[in-house]
C-alpha positions as CSV (number, residue, x, y, z in Angstrom):
1,M,71.8,107.7,97.1
2,G,68.5,107.3,95.4
3,D,65.8,104.9,96.5
4,L,67.0,101.6,95.0
5,R,63.8,99.6,95.7
6,G,62.3,100.4,92.3
7,R,58.5,100.5,91.7
8,D,56.1,98.0,93.3
9,D,55.5,96.3,89.9
10,E,59.1,95.6,88.9
11,P,61.9,93.3,90.0
12,F,64.8,94.5,92.1
13,Y,68.3,94.6,90.5
14,A,71.3,94.4,92.8
15,W,73.3,97.2,91.3
16,R,75.1,98.3,94.4
17,D,76.6,94.9,94.9
18,L,77.7,94.6,91.3
19,L,79.1,98.1,91.0
20,Q,80.9,97.9,94.3
21,C,82.7,94.7,93.2
22,W,83.5,96.4,89.9
23,S,84.9,99.4,91.6
24,E,87.1,97.4,94.0
25,E,88.6,95.4,91.1
26,W,89.2,98.4,88.8
27,L,90.9,100.2,91.7
28,D,93.2,97.3,92.6
29,P,96.6,98.5,91.2
30,V,97.8,94.9,91.0
31,L,94.9,93.7,88.9
32,H,93.9,96.4,86.6
33,E,94.7,100.1,87.2
34,Q,98.2,99.9,85.6
35,E,96.4,99.0,82.3
36,R,94.2,102.2,82.3
37,A,95.4,105.1,80.2
38,E,95.3,107.5,83.2
39,P,95.1,106.9,86.9
40,F,91.7,107.3,88.6
41,P,91.4,110.6,90.5
42,D,92.4,110.7,94.1
43,D,88.8,111.2,95.4
44,V,87.7,108.2,93.5
45,R,90.5,106.1,95.0
46,R,89.6,107.3,98.5
47,A,85.9,106.5,98.0
48,R,86.6,103.1,96.3
49,W,83.7,103.9,94.1
50,L,83.7,104.7,90.3
51,G,80.2,106.0,90.3
52,A,78.4,109.1,91.6
53,P,75.7,109.6,94.2
54,G,72.4,108.0,92.9
55,A,70.0,110.2,91.0
56,T,66.8,111.1,92.9
57,G,63.4,109.7,91.9
58,E,62.5,113.2,90.8
59,E,65.6,113.4,88.5
60,V,64.8,110.1,86.9
61,G,61.2,111.1,86.5
62,A,62.3,114.4,84.8
63,L,64.4,112.3,82.4
64,E,61.4,110.1,81.6
65,E,59.3,113.2,81.0
66,R,61.9,114.8,78.8
67,L,62.2,111.6,76.7
68,G,58.4,110.9,76.8
69,V,58.9,107.2,77.8
70,R,58.9,105.0,80.9
71,L,62.5,103.7,81.3
72,P,63.1,100.0,81.8
73,A,63.5,99.0,85.4
74,S,67.1,97.8,85.3
75,Y,68.3,101.0,83.8
76,R,66.2,103.2,86.0
77,Q,67.5,101.4,89.1
78,F,71.0,101.8,87.9
79,L,70.6,105.5,87.8
80,L,69.2,105.5,91.3
81,A,72.2,103.5,92.4
82,S,74.7,105.7,90.6
83,N,74.0,108.8,88.4
84,G,76.7,108.0,85.9
85,W,79.8,105.9,86.0
86,L,83.5,106.0,85.0
87,N,85.0,103.3,82.8
88,T,83.2,99.9,82.7
89,T,86.1,98.6,80.6
90,R,89.0,100.3,78.8
91,E,86.7,100.7,75.7
92,I,83.9,102.6,77.5
93,D,84.9,105.9,79.0
94,R,81.8,106.7,81.0
95,I,78.1,106.0,81.4
96,L,76.1,109.2,81.2
97,P,74.2,110.8,84.1
98,V,70.6,111.6,83.6
99,Q,71.3,115.2,82.5
100,E,73.3,113.9,79.5
101,V,71.2,110.9,78.3
102,G,69.4,111.3,75.1
103,W,68.3,109.7,71.8
104,T,71.1,108.6,69.6
105,R,69.7,110.5,66.6
106,D,70.2,113.7,68.6
107,L,73.5,113.0,70.4
108,D,75.3,111.0,67.7
109,P,73.7,111.6,64.3
110,Y,76.9,110.5,62.6
111,L,76.7,107.0,64.0
112,V,73.1,106.8,62.9
113,S,73.8,108.0,59.4
114,V,76.8,105.6,58.9
115,W,74.8,102.5,59.9
116,T,71.6,103.4,58.2
117,R,73.3,104.4,55.0
118,Q,75.6,101.4,54.6
119,D,73.0,98.9,55.5
120,A,70.0,100.3,53.6
121,G,67.7,97.5,52.5
122,F,69.5,95.0,54.8
123,R,67.0,92.8,56.7
124,V,67.4,90.2,59.5
125,C,64.6,87.7,60.1
126,D,63.3,87.1,63.6
127,E,65.0,83.6,63.8
128,E,68.4,85.3,63.4
129,Y,67.7,88.4,65.3
130,F,66.2,87.1,68.5
131,V,69.3,85.1,69.5
132,Y,71.3,86.1,72.6
133,G,74.4,84.7,74.2
134,E,77.3,83.0,72.6
135,A,75.2,81.8,69.6
136,Q,74.4,85.4,68.5
137,D,76.0,86.8,65.4
138,P,76.9,90.5,65.8
139,V,76.0,91.0,62.2
140,S,72.4,90.3,62.9
141,L,71.6,93.9,63.6
142,R,68.6,95.9,62.5
143,P,70.0,99.4,61.7
144,E,66.6,100.8,61.3
145,Y,66.2,100.7,65.1
146,L,69.3,102.8,65.6
147,P,67.7,106.3,65.4
148,H,65.3,105.3,68.1
149,T,67.8,104.0,70.6
150,L,68.8,105.8,73.8
151,K,72.5,106.6,74.1
152,V,73.6,106.0,77.7
153,S,77.5,106.1,77.4
154,H,80.2,108.2,75.8
155,T,83.8,107.5,74.8
156,P,85.6,110.4,73.1
157,E,86.7,109.8,69.5
158,A,85.4,106.2,69.4
159,T,82.2,104.5,68.3
160,D,82.2,102.2,71.3
161,V,78.9,102.9,73.0
162,Y,76.0,101.4,75.0
163,L,72.5,101.9,73.6
164,L,69.1,100.9,74.8
165,N,66.6,99.9,72.2
166,P,62.9,100.6,72.9
167,C,61.9,98.9,69.6
168,V,62.4,95.5,71.3
169,V,60.8,95.2,74.8
170,T,60.6,92.0,76.9
171,A,57.4,90.9,78.7
172,D,58.6,92.6,81.9
173,G,59.3,95.9,80.2
174,E,63.1,95.6,79.7
175,W,64.5,97.3,76.6
176,E,67.1,95.4,74.5
177,A,70.6,96.7,75.1
178,W,73.3,97.0,72.5
179,Y,77.1,97.3,72.7
180,V,78.3,98.8,69.5
181,A,82.1,98.9,69.0
182,H,84.6,99.8,66.3
183,W,85.9,96.3,66.2
184,L,82.5,94.6,65.8
185,P,80.8,94.1,62.4
186,G,77.5,95.0,64.1
187,A,76.6,94.9,67.8
188,V,76.5,92.5,70.7
189,R,72.9,92.6,72.0
190,Y,71.4,91.7,75.3
191,R,67.8,91.4,76.6
192,S,68.3,94.2,79.1
193,F,70.8,96.8,80.5
194,W,71.3,94.5,83.5
195,D,72.3,91.7,81.2
196,L,74.6,94.0,79.2
197,M,76.4,95.2,82.3
198,N,76.8,91.8,83.7
199,G,78.3,90.7,80.4
200,E,80.6,93.6,80.4
201,Y,81.7,92.8,83.9
202,R,82.5,89.3,82.9
203,S,84.5,90.7,79.9
204,F,86.3,93.1,82.2
205,R,87.3,90.1,84.4
206,G,88.4,88.1,81.5
207,E,85.7,85.5,81.9
208,W,84.0,86.0,78.5
């Protein structure tokens, strides 16, 4: 497992606790696993863990060098806790390991072209855009940000995906996080990857 403490100038995110709870609940056959398309592999069942060994600091540093950015703390610490992840929900097949993460314009140009073409000229004012939580309207999306987002998940033959948006950064360096899905007229946006994953965990548990 990687060093989960993070850097001295950033908050600590309790990924191991969240991800362990998520794993235990997904792997409980009474609660959830009968609803998954395919059973989890035997080694995953034995380990009671849907993730992977954490990335090393060197691996995360190499990803930052490849992308030319400093990643937000909550996402970086996630990778240190688990370098990739199986299903978060039935809609997201896996979160990518550091070796597969990349810009959406490179990994999924079709998604970028669809959104930027159909919404050309569409503008959302700040008063509508910077709303999070239940009051947010998924339509209040800025498609022009999409080519610059980082794609961090993959689901075959589906548009359901998690993206990190470096065009909107909080005071503590967190990138806005998007959940784009085939059933949404836009995206559900969060202030950080940590907030997105906690929101997805609540959705997984039926608490949304």
